[in-house]
MIMIVO-10386 format. One record per residue (C-alpha): x, y, z; residue number from 1. Coordinates in Angstrom, 3 decimals, always signed. Layout:
# MIMIVO-10386
((X Y Z) NUM) ...
//
This chain:
# MIMIVO-10386
((+131.884 +103.855 +71.162) 1) ((+130.214 +105.462 +74.208) 2) ((+131.559 +105.077 +77.763) 3) ((+128.940 +105.390 +80.514) 4) ((+130.117 +105.932 +84.109) 5) ((+127.658 +105.284 +86.940) 6) ((+129.094 +106.502 +90.270) 7) ((+127.183 +104.882 +93.124) 8) ((+127.785 +104.946 +96.862) 9) ((+129.470 +101.534 +96.785) 10) ((+130.736 +100.969 +93.234) 11) ((+131.561 +102.839 +90.056) 12) ((+130.107 +100.863 +87.158) 13) ((+131.460 +101.472 +83.675) 14) ((+129.637 +100.427 +80.525) 15) ((+130.873 +100.462 +76.929) 16) ((+128.255 +100.785 +74.205) 17) ((+128.339 +99.936 +70.535) 18) ((+125.222 +101.714 +69.306) 19) ((+122.466 +100.655 +71.757) 20) ((+124.092 +97.458 +73.042) 21) ((+126.313 +97.094 +76.107) 22) ((+129.612 +95.709 +74.827) 23) ((+131.503 +95.394 +78.120) 24) ((+131.148 +96.386 +81.791) 25) ((+133.656 +97.051 +84.582) 26) ((+133.448 +97.864 +88.298) 27) ((+135.579 +99.969 +90.624) 28) ((+135.250 +100.672 +94.336) 29) ((+133.839 +104.107 +95.175) 30) ((+134.905 +104.290 +98.803) 31) ((+138.470 +105.578 +98.321) 32) ((+138.812 +108.934 +96.574) 33) ((+141.531 +108.824 +93.914) 34) ((+143.532 +111.411 +91.994) 35) ((+142.669 +112.269 +88.405) 36) ((+145.655 +110.191 +87.240) 37) ((+144.490 +107.197 +89.259) 38) ((+140.962 +107.394 +87.842) 39) ((+142.089 +108.018 +84.286) 40) ((+144.811 +105.358 +84.203) 41) ((+142.666 +102.730 +85.968) 42) ((+139.743 +103.184 +83.590) 43) ((+142.075 +103.172 +80.564) 44) ((+143.746 +99.977 +81.828) 45) ((+140.417 +98.203 +82.440) 46) ((+139.347 +99.000 +78.891) 47) ((+142.704 +97.940 +77.416) 48) ((+142.474 +94.569 +79.186) 49) ((+139.400 +93.856 +77.049) 50) ((+141.590 +94.427 +73.965) 51) ((+139.756 +97.671 +73.220) 52) ((+141.691 +100.679 +71.928) 53) ((+140.771 +103.671 +74.115) 54) ((+140.919 +105.823 +70.980) 55) ((+137.681 +104.098 +69.961) 56) ((+135.897 +105.874 +72.828) 57) ((+134.063 +108.732 +71.135) 58) ((+132.210 +110.189 +74.107) 59) ((+131.610 +109.804 +77.858) 60) ((+128.600 +110.424 +80.098) 61) ((+128.706 +110.358 +83.914) 62) ((+125.908 +109.941 +86.458) 63) ((+127.050 +110.396 +90.056) 64) ((+125.557 +110.449 +93.563) 65) ((+128.998 +110.964 +95.153) 66) ((+130.035 +114.609 +94.666) 67) ((+133.464 +114.222 +96.306) 68) ((+134.811 +112.025 +93.475) 69) ((+133.622 +114.184 +90.614) 70) ((+136.479 +116.689 +90.301) 71) ((+139.170 +114.014 +90.008) 72) ((+137.034 +111.629 +87.930) 73) ((+136.016 +114.304 +85.447) 74) ((+139.603 +115.549 +85.066) 75) ((+140.898 +111.981 +84.752) 76) ((+138.562 +111.376 +81.818) 77) ((+139.622 +114.630 +80.166) 78) ((+143.344 +113.926 +80.692) 79) ((+143.423 +110.270 +79.568) 80) ((+140.670 +110.200 +76.949) 81) ((+140.744 +113.772 +75.656) 82) ((+136.959 +113.994 +76.135) 83) ((+134.888 +116.376 +78.239) 84) ((+132.103 +114.190 +79.660) 85) ((+128.414 +114.989 +79.757) 86) ((+127.416 +115.016 +83.445) 87) ((+123.800 +114.180 +84.250) 88) ((+122.343 +116.970 +86.382) 89) ((+120.205 +120.124 +86.323) 90) ((+119.721 +121.288 +82.754) 91) ((+120.270 +117.859 +81.211) 92) ((+117.555 +116.862 +78.742) 93) ((+115.866 +113.643 +79.873) 94) ((+112.332 +113.621 +78.476) 95) ((+111.017 +113.188 +82.037) 96) ((+109.103 +115.954 +83.839) 97) ((+109.846 +115.875 +87.555) 98) ((+106.874 +116.641 +89.826) 99) ((+108.620 +117.335 +93.152) 100) ((+108.855 +120.201 +95.642) 101) ((+112.467 +120.689 +94.476) 102) ((+113.304 +118.749 +91.274) 103) ((+117.033 +119.347 +91.880) 104) ((+116.893 +117.029 +94.901) 105) ((+116.271 +114.003 +92.698) 106) ((+119.443 +111.891 +92.460) 107) ((+120.844 +111.351 +88.985) 108) ((+120.860 +107.572 +89.577) 109) ((+117.094 +107.569 +90.024) 110) ((+116.635 +109.883 +87.068) 111) ((+118.569 +107.697 +84.629) 112) ((+116.680 +104.614 +85.866) 113) ((+113.255 +106.141 +85.240) 114) ((+114.357 +107.448 +81.837) 115) ((+115.418 +103.935 +80.815) 116) ((+112.308 +102.228 +82.204) 117) ((+109.949 +104.715 +80.563) 118) ((+111.735 +104.734 +77.195) 119) ((+112.266 +100.962 +77.028) 120) ((+109.127 +99.607 +78.703) 121) ((+106.604 +102.459 +78.701) 122) ((+104.498 +104.036 +81.409) 123) ((+103.005 +104.142 +83.885) 124) ((+105.723 +102.219 +85.694) 125) ((+107.307 +101.726 +89.091) 126) ((+111.100 +101.582 +88.898) 127) ((+112.962 +99.807 +91.710) 128) ((+116.737 +100.020 +92.105) 129) ((+118.148 +97.609 +94.684) 130) ((+121.378 +99.474 +95.388) 131) ((+123.087 +100.723 +98.556) 132) ((+119.669 +102.234 +99.221) 133) ((+116.582 +100.787 +97.563) 134) ((+114.494 +103.304 +95.637) 135) ((+110.944 +102.934 +94.339) 136) ((+109.956 +105.589 +91.783) 137) ((+106.607 +106.106 +90.071) 138) ((+106.417 +107.422 +86.505) 139) ((+103.077 +108.327 +84.925) 140) ((+101.838 +107.379 +81.471) 141) ((+102.917 +110.790 +80.147) 142) ((+106.494 +110.465 +81.446) 143) ((+106.028 +112.515 +84.610) 144) ((+108.048 +111.517 +87.677) 145) ((+105.232 +111.428 +90.206) 146) ((+106.678 +110.230 +93.520) 147) ((+109.239 +107.971 +95.167) 148) ((+110.189 +105.938 +98.213) 149) ((+113.699 +105.383 +99.650) 150) ((+114.517 +102.550 +102.052) 151) ((+117.742 +101.017 +103.414) 152) ((+119.292 +98.590 +100.936) 153) ((+119.510 +94.848 +101.548) 154) ((+123.223 +95.006 +102.393) 155) ((+122.703 +97.894 +104.824) 156) ((+120.033 +95.890 +106.654) 157) ((+122.225 +92.798 +106.758) 158) ((+125.319 +94.651 +107.995) 159) ((+123.275 +96.359 +110.701) 160) ((+122.116 +92.951 +111.901) 161) ((+125.610 +91.550 +112.470) 162) ((+127.305 +94.838 +113.414) 163) ((+124.817 +95.703 +116.134) 164) ((+124.651 +92.250 +117.733) 165) ((+127.415 +90.517 +119.658) 166) ((+126.991 +86.945 +118.455) 167) ((+125.354 +87.068 +115.028) 168) ((+127.862 +86.342 +112.214) 169) ((+128.379 +87.831 +108.772) 170) ((+126.265 +85.911 +106.260) 171) ((+125.783 +85.432 +102.554) 172) ((+122.579 +87.034 +101.308) 173) ((+120.580 +84.186 +99.789) 174) ((+117.160 +82.616 +100.157) 175) ((+117.178 +79.637 +102.566) 176) ((+115.366 +76.419 +101.714) 177) ((+112.527 +77.307 +104.091) 178) ((+111.394 +80.245 +106.186) 179) ((+111.174 +77.693 +109.035) 180) ((+114.906 +77.997 +109.663) 181) ((+116.645 +75.779 +112.218) 182) ((+120.129 +77.336 +112.504) 183) ((+121.359 +80.871 +113.106) 184) ((+122.610 +81.596 +109.582) 185) ((+119.416 +80.327 +107.933) 186) ((+117.348 +82.280 +110.470) 187) ((+119.152 +85.475 +109.488) 188) ((+118.867 +84.721 +105.767) 189) ((+115.144 +84.035 +106.149) 190) ((+114.582 +87.299 +107.995) 191) ((+116.544 +89.365 +105.496) 192) ((+115.329 +87.816 +102.227) 193) ((+111.697 +87.083 +103.112) 194) ((+111.484 +90.362 +105.029) 195) ((+112.731 +92.281 +102.017) 196) ((+110.369 +90.450 +99.669) 197) ((+107.528 +91.438 +101.981) 198) ((+108.664 +95.071 +102.091) 199) ((+108.959 +95.205 +98.312) 200) ((+105.525 +93.730 +97.706) 201) ((+103.844 +95.995 +100.266) 202) ((+105.446 +99.189 +98.900) 203) ((+104.500 +98.272 +95.317) 204) ((+100.881 +97.617 +96.293) 205) ((+100.667 +100.766 +98.433) 206) ((+102.076 +102.929 +95.601) 207) ((+99.502 +101.483 +93.205) 208) ((+96.694 +102.015 +95.720) 209) ((+97.506 +105.636 +96.568) 210) ((+98.268 +106.656 +92.971) 211) ((+95.142 +104.972 +91.616) 212) ((+97.290 +103.419 +88.882) 213) ((+96.529 +99.707 +89.001) 214) ((+97.844 +98.759 +85.552) 215) ((+101.486 +99.636 +86.278) 216) ((+104.553 +97.862 +84.931) 217) ((+107.137 +97.210 +87.643) 218) ((+110.775 +97.291 +86.486) 219) ((+113.682 +96.403 +88.765) 220) ((+117.467 +96.683 +88.584) 221) ((+120.456 +96.539 +90.942) 222) ((+122.748 +93.676 +91.894) 223) ((+120.655 +92.174 +94.692) 224) ((+117.391 +92.854 +92.879) 225) ((+117.603 +89.520 +91.072) 226) ((+116.992 +87.482 +94.239) 227) ((+113.863 +89.529 +95.010) 228) ((+112.591 +89.398 +91.411) 229) ((+113.006 +85.614 +91.341) 230) ((+110.824 +85.243 +94.430) 231) ((+107.879 +87.552 +93.789) 232) ((+105.254 +87.983 +91.103) 233) ((+104.982 +91.713 +91.802) 234) ((+108.017 +92.608 +89.648) 235) ((+107.419 +92.272 +85.893) 236) ((+110.919 +92.910 +84.520) 237) ((+114.450 +92.675 +85.896) 238) ((+116.997 +94.582 +83.790) 239) ((+120.551 +94.557 +85.150) 240) ((+121.643 +97.133 +82.544) 241) ((+118.828 +99.619 +83.203) 242) ((+121.024 +102.392 +84.651) 243) ((+123.608 +102.142 +81.867) 244) ((+120.852 +102.180 +79.240) 245) ((+119.357 +105.252 +80.886) 246) ((+122.666 +107.077 +80.525) 247) ((+122.899 +106.034 +76.877) 248) ((+119.398 +107.354 +76.202) 249) ((+120.152 +110.650 +77.973) 250) ((+123.402 +110.936 +76.010) 251) ((+121.470 +110.611 +72.747) 252) ((+119.173 +113.458 +73.838) 253) ((+122.100 +115.754 +74.760) 254) ((+125.010 +114.912 +72.435) 255) ((+124.263 +117.709 +69.995) 256) ((+124.376 +120.298 +72.780) 257) ((+127.982 +119.642 +73.894) 258) 
//
């Protein structure tokens, strides 16, 4: 059984694989740095609660955009599972050629997403991850990472709205019945959701226009991506497990080099 660990700015998402299928998922908060014992024991306990023997874990792969947690997390895995994880980073085989000024600047979260989208759905493709930040990445037909866009995530935009205004309340992010809202909460929801749909559609179309790639498959992931996908015809596929699958695919390419 393979354990995949996706360390994002907000959450750490854990996925357990049996062959190429996600068997179980778990989430932890990223914001508070823990000791190696806290990471190791918490992950072991989460797995045990699913009635899974941690001795069944044969290997671990980690993708992280939060460097400050990596020392303790890595050592926690080694201490409690007896496994040295594969860490996605420079030198990791991915099958994707990165066409950037400095390929090392590309976050591992974006890399695993484009690997999964390209391997599972083919290219050319635009890969959108609606996370803490929203990323739009273009992959060519030959598996080359061509270009990308980064924008503030939906939650960041929403929090800025109520944090920077005196009287606007915290709201649930959902699509209101109509954009012609008649109360404050619905007005905010309309602005956030419809505004983000508009941003998403414009960026997709502009990336297609400037790349000259009109026949592009658009693949989305990320927790709040579902609400956008459900309300636009510009996104072809929503895959909530895309990042975890990307780590599994990268693991398969690198497991013999451990």
